[in-house]
Each structure stands twice: as C-alpha cells, then as structure tokens.
C-alpha positions as CSV (number, residue, x, y, z in Angstrom):
1,X,0.0,0.0,0.0
2,X,1.3,3.4,-0.9
3,X,2.0,5.8,2.0
4,X,1.8,9.6,1.9
5,X,2.9,11.8,4.9
6,X,1.0,15.1,5.4
7,X,2.6,17.7,7.6
8,X,0.3,20.7,7.2
9,X,-3.0,22.0,5.8
10,X,-1.5,23.0,2.5
11,X,-0.2,19.5,1.8
12,X,-3.6,18.0,2.8
13,X,-5.5,20.3,0.5
14,X,-3.3,19.3,-2.4
15,X,-4.3,15.6,-2.1
16,X,-6.4,14.3,-5.0
17,X,-10.1,13.6,-4.6
18,X,-9.4,9.9,-5.2
19,X,-6.3,7.6,-5.5
20,X,-5.9,5.0,-8.3
21,X,-4.5,2.6,-5.7
22,X,-5.0,1.9,-2.0
23,X,-3.1,4.7,-0.1
24,X,-2.3,5.2,3.5
25,X,-2.2,8.9,4.5
26,X,-0.2,9.7,7.7
27,X,-0.9,13.1,9.3
28,X,2.2,14.2,11.1
29,X,1.6,17.9,11.7
30,X,3.2,20.0,14.4
31,X,1.1,20.1,17.6
32,X,0.9,23.9,17.3
33,X,-1.0,23.5,14.0
34,X,-4.6,22.3,13.6
35,X,-5.2,20.3,10.5
36,X,-8.8,20.2,9.1
37,X,-10.0,16.9,7.6
38,X,-13.3,17.5,5.8
39,X,-13.5,14.5,3.5
40,X,-11.0,11.7,3.1
41,X,-9.9,11.0,-0.5
42,X,-11.3,7.9,-2.1
43,X,-9.3,4.6,-1.7
44,X,-7.4,6.0,1.3
45,X,-6.9,5.3,5.0
46,X,-6.0,8.3,7.3
47,X,-3.9,8.0,10.4
48,X,-3.0,10.9,12.7
49,X,0.3,10.4,14.4
50,X,2.6,12.0,16.9
51,X,1.2,15.0,18.6
52,X,-1.0,16.3,15.8
53,X,-4.2,18.2,16.3
54,X,-7.0,17.3,13.8
55,X,-10.5,18.6,13.2
56,X,-12.7,15.9,11.5
57,X,-15.7,17.0,9.4
58,X,-18.4,15.4,7.3
59,X,-18.0,11.6,6.8
60,X,-14.2,11.5,7.2
61,X,-12.5,8.5,8.8
62,X,-9.5,9.1,11.0
63,X,-7.4,6.7,13.2
64,X,-5.6,8.7,15.9
65,X,-2.5,7.3,17.7
66,X,0.2,8.8,19.8
67,X,-0.9,11.9,21.7
68,X,-3.2,13.2,18.9
69,X,-6.2,15.4,19.7
70,X,-9.2,15.0,17.3
71,X,-11.9,17.6,17.5
72,X,-14.9,15.8,16.0
73,X,-17.1,18.3,14.1
74,X,-19.5,15.9,12.4
75,X,-22.0,13.3,13.6
76,X,-20.9,11.2,10.5
77,X,-17.2,11.2,11.0
78,X,-15.7,7.8,12.1
79,X,-12.9,8.0,14.6
80,X,-10.6,5.3,16.1
81,X,-8.4,6.1,19.0
82,X,-5.2,4.3,19.9
83,X,-2.4,4.9,22.5
84,X,-3.0,8.3,24.2
85,X,-5.2,9.9,21.6
86,X,-8.1,12.1,22.7
87,X,-11.4,12.8,20.9
88,X,-13.4,15.8,21.8
89,X,-17.0,15.5,20.6
90,X,-20.6,16.2,21.4
91,X,-21.7,13.0,19.7
92,X,-19.7,9.9,20.4
93,X,-21.5,7.1,18.6
94,X,-18.9,6.7,15.9
95,X,-15.8,6.9,18.1
96,X,-14.0,3.7,19.0
97,X,-11.4,3.3,21.7
98,X,-8.7,0.7,21.0
99,X,-6.6,1.2,24.1
100,X,-7.1,1.8,27.9
101,X,-5.1,5.0,27.7
102,X,-7.0,6.8,25.0
103,X,-9.9,9.1,26.1
104,X,-13.2,10.5,24.8
105,X,-14.1,14.0,26.2
106,X,-17.8,14.3,25.6
107,X,-19.1,17.9,25.4
108,X,-22.3,18.0,27.4
109,X,-25.4,18.5,25.3
110,X,-27.1,21.8,26.2
111,X,-30.8,22.2,26.1
112,X,-32.0,21.5,22.6
113,X,-33.2,25.0,22.1
114,X,-32.3,27.9,19.8
115,X,-30.2,29.3,22.5
116,X,-28.4,26.0,22.9
117,X,-27.8,25.9,19.1
118,X,-26.3,29.3,19.2
119,X,-24.1,28.5,22.1
120,X,-22.8,25.3,20.6
121,X,-21.8,27.1,17.5
122,X,-20.5,30.2,19.2
123,X,-22.9,32.4,17.4
124,X,-23.5,35.8,19.1
125,X,-26.7,37.6,17.9
126,X,-26.3,41.2,16.8
127,X,-29.5,43.3,17.2
128,X,-31.4,40.1,17.6
129,X,-30.2,38.4,14.3
130,X,-27.6,35.8,13.3
131,X,-26.1,34.7,10.0
132,X,-27.0,31.2,8.9
133,X,-25.7,29.3,5.8
134,X,-27.6,27.5,3.1
135,X,-26.4,25.5,0.1
136,X,-28.3,26.2,-3.1
137,X,-28.1,25.4,-6.8
138,X,-26.0,27.5,-9.3
139,X,-29.3,29.3,-10.0
140,X,-29.9,29.9,-6.3
141,X,-32.7,27.4,-6.0
142,X,-33.5,24.5,-3.7
143,X,-36.0,21.6,-4.1
144,X,-35.7,22.1,-7.8
145,X,-38.6,20.7,-9.9
146,X,-40.9,20.1,-6.9
147,X,-43.8,22.0,-5.5
148,X,-41.4,23.3,-2.8
149,X,-38.9,24.8,-5.3
150,X,-37.6,28.0,-3.8
151,X,-35.5,30.8,-5.3
152,X,-32.9,32.3,-2.9
153,X,-32.0,35.4,-4.8
154,X,-29.4,37.7,-3.3
155,X,-31.1,40.7,-1.6
156,X,-34.5,39.1,-1.2
157,X,-36.4,38.3,2.0
158,X,-38.2,35.0,2.1
159,X,-41.0,34.1,4.6
160,X,-42.4,30.6,4.8
161,X,-46.1,30.6,3.9
162,X,-46.9,27.4,5.8
163,X,-44.7,27.8,8.9
164,X,-45.1,24.6,11.0
165,X,-41.7,23.6,12.5
166,X,-43.3,21.1,14.9
167,X,-44.2,18.9,11.9
168,X,-40.7,17.3,12.1
169,X,-37.0,17.9,11.8
170,X,-37.1,17.3,8.0
171,X,-39.7,18.0,5.3
172,X,-42.2,20.8,4.8
173,X,-43.3,23.5,7.1
174,X,-40.0,25.4,7.5
175,X,-36.9,26.6,5.9
176,X,-33.6,24.9,6.9
177,X,-30.1,26.3,7.3
178,X,-26.8,25.4,9.1
179,X,-24.3,27.1,11.3
180,X,-21.4,26.6,8.8
181,X,-21.1,25.9,5.0
182,X,-19.6,22.4,5.4
183,X,-22.6,21.3,7.5
184,X,-24.9,22.0,4.6
185,X,-23.0,19.3,2.5
186,X,-24.8,16.6,4.5
187,X,-28.1,17.6,3.0
188,X,-27.1,18.6,-0.6
189,X,-24.0,17.2,-2.3
190,X,-25.1,16.0,-5.7
191,X,-24.0,19.0,-7.7
192,X,-20.5,20.3,-7.8
193,X,-21.6,23.8,-9.0
194,X,-23.8,24.5,-6.0
195,X,-23.3,27.7,-4.1
196,X,-23.4,28.7,-0.4
197,X,-25.4,31.7,0.7
198,X,-25.5,33.7,3.9
199,X,-28.9,34.4,5.3
200,X,-29.7,37.0,8.1
201,X,-32.3,35.5,10.4
202,X,-33.9,36.9,13.6
203,X,-33.4,34.6,16.6
204,X,-37.2,34.9,17.3
205,X,-37.8,33.3,13.8
206,X,-35.7,30.2,14.5
207,X,-36.8,26.8,15.8
208,X,-34.8,23.9,17.3
209,X,-35.9,20.3,17.9
210,X,-35.4,18.1,20.9
211,X,-32.6,15.5,20.5
212,X,-32.2,16.2,16.7
213,X,-30.7,13.8,14.3
214,X,-28.9,16.7,12.7
215,X,-27.7,19.1,15.6
216,X,-26.0,21.4,13.1
217,X,-29.2,22.2,11.3
218,X,-31.9,24.7,12.4
219,X,-35.3,25.8,11.1
220,X,-36.3,29.3,10.4
221,X,-39.4,31.1,9.3
222,X,-38.1,34.2,7.6
223,X,-34.7,35.4,6.4
224,X,-32.9,37.9,4.2
225,X,-30.4,36.5,1.6
226,X,-27.2,38.6,2.0
227,X,-24.5,37.3,-0.3
228,X,-22.5,34.2,-1.4
229,X,-19.8,32.7,0.8
230,X,-17.1,30.1,0.2
231,X,-16.7,26.8,2.1
232,X,-15.0,28.7,5.0
233,X,-17.9,31.1,5.3
234,X,-16.0,34.1,3.8
235,X,-18.1,36.6,1.7
236,X,-17.5,36.3,-2.0
C-alpha cells in the first residue's frame, strides 16, 4: 500500500479527490497546528500520528494514535483512538477506543433550544439576528422541480407561507439552514456547481428540535439573503 505523509494543511488540501491505488495517509503535523479533515480521499486510510491536532468534518474516517487530539465536528465522522489519543465531541456514537489510555471527552449537550444551538456554534446575535448558511443550486434554488422549489435570490427576503416547524425535523413547514457551510453538505451534495449563501435570520424566527438527528441544522421562518460565501464562510 502506498504511503503519503502530510505535515500541514497545504499538503492535505493538495491531495487528489481519489487515488488510483490503495493509499495510507499519515498526518504528522506539528502540535501547534490544527489540520482540518473535511472528507477523506477515495481509496485512502487516514492515520493521525505523533502530537497532531486534527478537526474531523463530514464523513471523514480518522485513526488517531500517539498523543493526537481529534476535534470531531461531524456526527458522521468515524474516529478510532489508539495509545494516548483524545477525541473531543458532542456525539460519540462513531468513536471507537482501542486502548485503555485513550480518552473521549464528551461535550455535554445543552438544552436542545435555539439558545443551545447558538451557544454550541459560538454564534452571538447582533441586534437580535444571526447569520445562517444554506447550500443552493447554481441558479440559487432548492428543491428544484418540486412544489417546494424556492429561489434564494441575493437581496430578497423570504418568509415561509406554511410555517409549521413542529411537523418534524425534516420535510415541509419550514426553511432549513446550518451554522457553517460544510454542515450543509450533508443535505445537498449531488451538484459540484452548487453555491453557499449567507442568510440573516432573527433569533425569534428560529426553531430547534429536541434530540435532533442533525444538531448542526436549524429551522427558520423568515430570512434575508445577503450574499454568497465560500466553504470557509467568507463573503465572495
């Protein structure tokens, strides 16, 4: 099996989307750096070694050994801990301990309320509003070709005509958005030419569910589309 050693974020970002042969990727970054793993390349196995610090997003799979610290930022990431590795997470269902000396630090779940959502994602309202992120088509649409097709044009304010967030976490009766762009990828990832948009939403117009399947998603009744952002949330 081919082995590639990655020492920093730039080297990780240069990896191909998929390898032609089975490849072992070793993360050996300096402990002062934090390497972000959003999605692991196809046909690869990722191991974090030494004293690396890693943030795991999306459906990434990471095996941590040595004194590695893994900040688990996705409910779908799969983490295996060896030696003295530590995983820090609010959801621990996909974290496996392979030694007596590794450790899982579970972030206590706050009340499943709008306030709890804001606190978990370190979002501080300004004048009663926050900025949420939504992934849309290249034409700024969602639910294309259905009766729920919606146009999220920059500068427009949308208000849900049939606001009913209690009907369920998914489905009709509300608009959905996330705290960060990469969280949106769990719900819409078929088209590579999709866009991310920033939406200004009043806290009073948001709704959270108890024990949600997707704790990074929130419902909202009304919001103003501000502008496009990139995967890091920076305005384009």
